[in-house]
C-alpha positions as CSV (number, residue, x, y, z in Angstrom):
1,M,23.3,10.2,51.3
2,R,19.5,9.7,50.5
3,T,17.7,12.8,49.6
4,D,14.3,11.5,48.8
5,I,11.0,11.7,50.8
6,F,11.4,8.2,52.2
7,A,15.0,9.2,54.1
8,R,13.1,12.0,55.1
9,L,10.3,10.2,56.9
10,D,12.7,7.4,58.3
11,R,14.7,10.5,60.2
12,E,11.7,11.7,61.5
13,P,10.7,10.5,65.4
14,E,8.3,7.7,65.7
15,P,5.1,8.6,67.5
16,P,4.6,7.1,71.0
17,K,3.4,3.6,71.2
18,I,1.0,2.1,73.3
19,E,0.7,-1.5,74.7
20,P,-1.7,-3.9,73.1
21,P,-5.1,-3.8,75.2
22,R,-5.4,-6.3,77.7
23,M,-8.3,-8.6,78.9
24,S,-9.2,-6.5,81.6
25,R,-12.3,-7.0,83.7
26,H,-14.0,-4.4,82.1
27,R,-13.2,-5.9,78.9
28,I,-14.2,-9.2,80.1
29,A,-17.9,-8.0,81.2
30,L,-18.2,-6.2,77.6
31,F,-17.5,-9.2,75.9
32,G,-19.7,-11.2,78.0
33,G,-22.5,-8.7,77.6
34,T,-22.1,-8.7,73.8
35,L,-22.0,-12.8,73.5
36,A,-25.5,-12.8,75.2
37,F,-26.8,-10.3,73.2
38,Y,-25.6,-12.2,70.2
39,L,-27.2,-15.5,71.7
40,A,-30.4,-13.7,72.1
41,I,-30.7,-12.6,68.7
42,V,-30.0,-16.0,67.4
43,I,-32.5,-17.5,69.7
44,A,-35.0,-14.9,68.7
45,V,-34.7,-15.5,65.3
46,L,-34.9,-19.4,65.5
47,V,-38.2,-19.3,67.7
48,S,-39.8,-16.7,65.3
49,S,-40.1,-14.1,67.9
50,W,-41.3,-10.5,67.9
51,L,-38.1,-9.6,66.4
52,V,-39.0,-11.7,63.0
53,T,-42.3,-9.4,63.1
54,L,-40.1,-6.7,63.1
55,D,-38.1,-7.3,60.4
56,W,-41.1,-8.0,58.2
57,K,-42.7,-4.6,59.2
58,V,-39.5,-2.8,58.1
59,M,-39.2,-4.8,55.0
60,L,-42.8,-4.2,53.7
61,F,-42.2,-0.5,54.9
62,R,-39.7,-0.4,52.1
63,P,-37.4,2.4,53.0
64,Y,-35.7,2.8,49.4
65,Q,-39.0,3.7,48.1
66,Q,-39.8,6.4,50.9
67,W,-36.6,8.3,50.4
68,P,-35.3,7.7,46.7
69,E,-33.2,10.9,46.8
70,I,-30.5,9.4,48.9
71,H,-30.5,6.2,47.0
72,A,-27.5,7.0,44.6
73,F,-25.4,8.0,47.8
74,L,-26.0,5.1,49.5
75,D,-25.1,2.7,46.8
76,Y,-21.5,4.8,47.1
77,Y,-21.7,4.6,50.9
78,I,-22.1,1.0,51.0
79,V,-18.6,0.2,49.9
80,L,-17.4,1.1,53.3
81,G,-18.8,-2.1,54.2
82,Q,-17.4,-4.4,51.6
83,R,-14.5,-6.7,52.7
84,G,-12.5,-6.4,49.5
85,P,-11.9,-2.5,49.3
86,T,-12.1,-1.6,52.8
87,A,-9.1,-4.4,53.6
88,T,-7.2,-3.3,50.7
89,M,-7.3,0.7,52.0
90,V,-6.7,-0.3,55.5
91,A,-3.7,-2.8,54.9
92,C,-2.2,0.1,52.7
93,W,-2.4,2.5,55.8
94,L,-0.9,-0.5,58.2
95,G,1.5,-1.1,55.8
96,W,3.4,2.1,55.9
97,R,2.9,2.5,59.5
98,S,4.6,-1.1,59.7
99,W,7.5,0.2,57.9
100,R,7.6,3.1,59.6
101,Q,7.7,1.5,63.1
102,H,9.9,-1.8,62.2
103,T,7.2,-4.0,63.1
104,L,4.5,-6.4,61.7
105,R,2.1,-6.0,64.3
106,P,-0.2,-3.8,62.3
107,L,-0.5,-6.3,59.3
108,L,-0.7,-9.3,61.3
109,T,-3.5,-7.9,63.7
110,L,-5.4,-7.0,60.6
111,G,-4.8,-10.4,59.2
112,A,-5.7,-12.0,62.2
113,A,-8.9,-9.9,62.8
114,L,-10.1,-10.8,59.3
115,L,-9.4,-14.4,59.7
116,L,-11.4,-14.5,62.7
117,L,-14.1,-12.7,61.0
118,N,-14.4,-14.8,58.1
119,V,-14.4,-18.2,60.2
120,T,-17.0,-16.8,62.9
121,V,-19.5,-15.2,60.6
122,G,-19.2,-17.4,57.5
123,A,-20.0,-20.6,60.0
124,V,-23.2,-19.1,61.4
125,K,-24.3,-18.0,58.0
126,I,-24.0,-21.2,56.2
127,G,-25.3,-23.3,59.5
128,L,-28.4,-21.0,59.5
129,G,-28.6,-20.5,55.7
130,R,-31.3,-17.7,56.3
131,L,-33.1,-15.8,52.9
132,G,-32.8,-12.0,52.3
133,P,-35.8,-10.0,52.0
134,H,-35.9,-10.0,48.4
135,Y,-36.1,-13.8,48.1
136,A,-38.5,-14.5,51.3
137,T,-41.0,-16.9,50.3
138,Q,-43.6,-16.8,53.4
139,I,-44.8,-13.5,54.9
140,G,-43.9,-13.9,59.0
141,S,-41.5,-16.8,58.4
142,A,-37.8,-16.5,59.7
143,E,-36.6,-18.2,56.3
144,L,-34.1,-20.2,58.0
145,F,-32.4,-23.3,56.5
146,A,-33.3,-22.5,53.2
147,G,-30.0,-22.1,51.7
148,G,-29.3,-18.5,52.0
149,D,-26.3,-16.4,53.5
150,I,-27.0,-13.3,55.0
151,F,-27.4,-14.0,58.6
152,P,-25.7,-12.1,60.1
153,S,-24.8,-9.2,57.9
154,G,-21.1,-9.6,56.6
155,H,-21.1,-5.9,55.6
156,T,-21.8,-5.1,59.0
157,A,-19.5,-7.2,61.1
158,N,-16.8,-6.1,58.4
159,A,-17.1,-2.4,59.0
160,V,-17.1,-2.8,62.7
161,V,-13.6,-5.0,62.6
162,T,-12.2,-3.0,59.4
163,W,-12.5,0.3,60.9
164,G,-12.2,-0.5,64.3
165,I,-8.8,-2.4,63.8
166,L,-7.9,1.3,63.4
167,A,-9.0,2.3,66.7
168,Y,-7.4,-0.7,68.3
169,L,-4.0,0.2,67.0
170,A,-4.0,3.7,67.7
171,T,-0.6,5.3,69.0
172,T,-2.3,8.1,71.4
173,P,-5.3,8.1,73.6
174,R,-6.9,10.8,71.8
175,A,-6.2,9.2,68.3
176,R,-8.0,5.9,69.9
177,R,-10.9,7.8,70.9
178,Y,-11.7,9.5,67.8
179,L,-11.1,6.5,65.7
180,S,-13.2,4.6,68.0
181,A,-16.1,7.0,67.5
182,M,-15.5,7.0,63.7
183,S,-15.8,3.3,63.3
184,A,-19.1,3.2,65.1
185,I,-20.6,5.8,63.2
186,V,-19.4,4.1,59.9
187,S,-20.3,0.8,61.0
188,L,-24.0,2.0,62.1
189,G,-24.4,3.7,58.7
190,V,-23.5,0.7,56.7
191,G,-25.8,-1.5,58.6
192,L,-28.7,0.9,58.3
193,T,-28.0,1.2,54.3
194,T,-28.2,-2.5,54.0
195,V,-31.6,-2.3,55.5
196,Y,-32.6,1.0,53.5
197,L,-31.7,-1.0,50.0
198,G,-33.7,-4.4,51.1
199,T,-30.4,-6.6,51.1
200,H,-30.9,-7.4,55.1
201,W,-33.2,-7.7,57.8
202,L,-32.8,-5.8,60.8
203,S,-32.1,-8.9,62.8
204,D,-29.1,-9.5,60.3
205,V,-27.6,-6.2,61.1
206,L,-28.1,-6.5,64.8
207,L,-26.1,-9.8,64.7
208,G,-23.6,-8.2,62.4
209,W,-22.8,-5.5,64.9
210,A,-22.4,-7.8,67.7
211,A,-20.0,-10.4,65.7
212,G,-17.8,-7.6,64.7
213,L,-17.9,-6.2,68.4
214,L,-17.1,-9.8,69.9
215,I,-13.7,-10.1,67.4
216,M,-12.7,-6.6,68.5
217,L,-13.0,-6.9,72.2
218,G,-11.5,-10.7,71.9
219,L,-8.4,-9.6,70.3
220,P,-6.1,-9.2,73.2
221,W,-6.4,-12.9,73.3
222,V,-4.8,-13.6,70.0
223,E,-1.9,-11.1,70.6
224,P,0.5,-13.5,72.1
225,L,0.0,-15.6,68.9
226,I,0.8,-12.6,66.8
227,T,4.1,-11.8,68.8
228,R,5.2,-15.3,68.2
229,A,4.3,-15.1,64.4
230,E,6.0,-11.9,64.3
231,A,9.3,-13.2,65.7
232,W,8.7,-16.1,63.4
233,I,8.8,-14.3,60.3
234,F,11.9,-12.0,61.3
235,D,13.7,-15.1,62.1
236,Q,12.9,-16.7,58.7
237,R,13.9,-13.3,57.2
238,E,17.7,-13.3,58.8
239,N,17.7,-17.1,57.6
240,L,17.1,-15.9,54.2
241,R,19.5,-13.1,54.2
242,G,22.4,-15.4,55.5
243,F,21.4,-18.2,53.1
244,G,24.1,-18.8,50.1
245,R,26.7,-16.2,51.6
246,P,30.2,-17.8,51.8
247,V,31.8,-18.3,55.1
248,P,34.8,-16.1,55.5
249,S,37.9,-18.1,56.1
250,V,40.3,-17.5,58.9
251,P,43.9,-17.1,57.7
252,V,46.4,-19.1,59.4
253,A,49.5,-17.3,60.9
254,A,52.9,-18.0,59.8
255,G,54.2,-21.1,61.7
256,G,50.2,-21.8,62.9
257,P,48.7,-25.0,62.9
258,R,47.2,-26.5,59.6
259,T,44.9,-29.3,59.0
260,V,46.5,-32.5,57.6
261,L,45.0,-35.6,56.1
262,L,46.5,-38.7,57.5
263,P,46.3,-41.9,55.8
264,Q,44.2,-44.6,57.5
265,P,44.8,-48.7,57.4
266,D,41.3,-49.1,55.6
267,G,42.4,-46.5,52.9
268,G,40.3,-43.3,54.3
269,E,41.7,-40.3,55.3
270,V,41.3,-38.4,58.9
271,P,41.8,-34.9,59.1
272,A,44.5,-34.1,62.1
273,R,46.4,-30.8,63.1
274,E,49.7,-30.4,61.9
275,P,52.5,-30.1,64.6
276,V,54.3,-26.8,64.7
277,V,58.3,-27.5,65.3
278,P,60.2,-24.5,66.6
279,A,63.1,-23.6,64.7
280,A,65.6,-24.2,67.4
281,A,64.5,-27.8,67.6
282,G,64.8,-28.7,63.9
283,G,65.3,-26.0,61.7
284,T,62.7,-23.5,60.3
285,G,59.0,-24.0,61.0
286,T,58.5,-24.1,57.2
287,R,60.9,-27.0,56.7
288,A,59.5,-29.2,59.7
289,R,55.9,-28.5,58.3
290,A,57.2,-29.9,54.8
291,H,58.7,-32.8,56.3
292,A,55.6,-33.8,58.4
293,S,53.5,-33.3,55.4
294,H,54.6,-36.8,54.0
295,P,53.4,-39.9,55.5
296,G,56.2,-41.8,57.0
297,H,58.6,-39.1,57.3
298,V,59.8,-38.3,60.8
299,V,60.6,-34.8,61.9
300,R,63.9,-33.8,63.3
301,S,62.9,-33.3,66.6
302,E,61.4,-36.7,66.8
303,R,64.5,-38.8,65.6
304,T,66.5,-40.8,67.9
305,P,69.4,-38.3,69.2
306,V,72.7,-38.8,67.8
307,T,75.2,-40.0,70.8
308,P,79.0,-39.3,70.7
309,V,80.1,-42.9,70.4
310,G,77.7,-43.7,67.5
311,S,78.4,-40.6,64.9
312,R,76.9,-41.1,61.4
313,R,78.9,-38.5,59.7
314,P,81.8,-39.9,58.0
315,P,85.5,-39.0,58.9
316,H,87.0,-36.2,57.0
317,A,90.9,-35.9,56.6
318,D,90.9,-32.1,57.4
319,R,88.5,-32.4,60.4
320,T,89.9,-32.0,63.9
321,P,88.2,-33.7,66.7
322,R,86.8,-31.6,69.3
323,G,89.1,-30.8,72.2
324,G,92.2,-31.5,70.2
325,T,95.0,-29.1,68.9
326,T,95.4,-27.4,65.9
327,P,98.6,-28.7,63.7
328,A,100.8,-25.7,62.4
329,R,100.7,-25.1,58.7
330,P,103.8,-24.7,57.0
331,V,104.6,-21.2,56.1
332,A,104.9,-20.9,51.9
333,G,108.1,-19.9,50.9
334,G,110.2,-21.1,53.6
């Protein structure tokens, strides 16, 4: 019997599971509104509108010089938006949950969300090529198509997705509300921290929030793919467990049929079932199988029956024919 802590945890009752969120009308409306906000930010930066002017005003204000006393703390706080550390911490927690609940859905959901984040945010970053505030070359310019990669903010979008996935996978409505509020506060703080440090424009942060929220709102569309991937992984695990195991042989009962090889004219052999001969028809089953195992040997039950006229037994001097009388034997001594 296992007495370690894992055995005790494994005996604990599992928390109630909540069905994955579905694309309801309310969720679709939020997705459409967020997408419209996303496109509006991109267009505003492309045409160098008032939003770009606001970016420059915030950058020239230099927040890191206005409140230098919080600079050291924010240098550590910004780690909550870095993909490597946050993904590792959240993956460890979701891995423990997967082991406890005997499902791969938490880890697969995190992987799908991070994959969507890298593809969508990375494509826009490379496509627009915006330079950051520290590398800006012309005041009032949007600094687009200059080889940069800061629009939208990856730290902000990663904070929304990484911490939001905990609320998405919550097992109780109360936990979902608390985790949603926590992820919103963390992602809001990470975005403002990047503006404070001067590593991102304000419009970068706005677009990062929208990008991360779009991924979280669109995850229910990926749930069927996650379910199929989980089923496929479990099937492969069962196949690997059964690979290399010897197939148990079924013992043949005494007198049962056995497989024998019958010679063919071309020199090959074809497996066939050995006939079973009852003991009354031609002796014991073992002797009959011994005769049948030799090619060309006929089993007694298959031979031509012997007629009384053509008996093959040699006559015996002392043998009396059937139906005859037994001769009287002389009595010894007279």
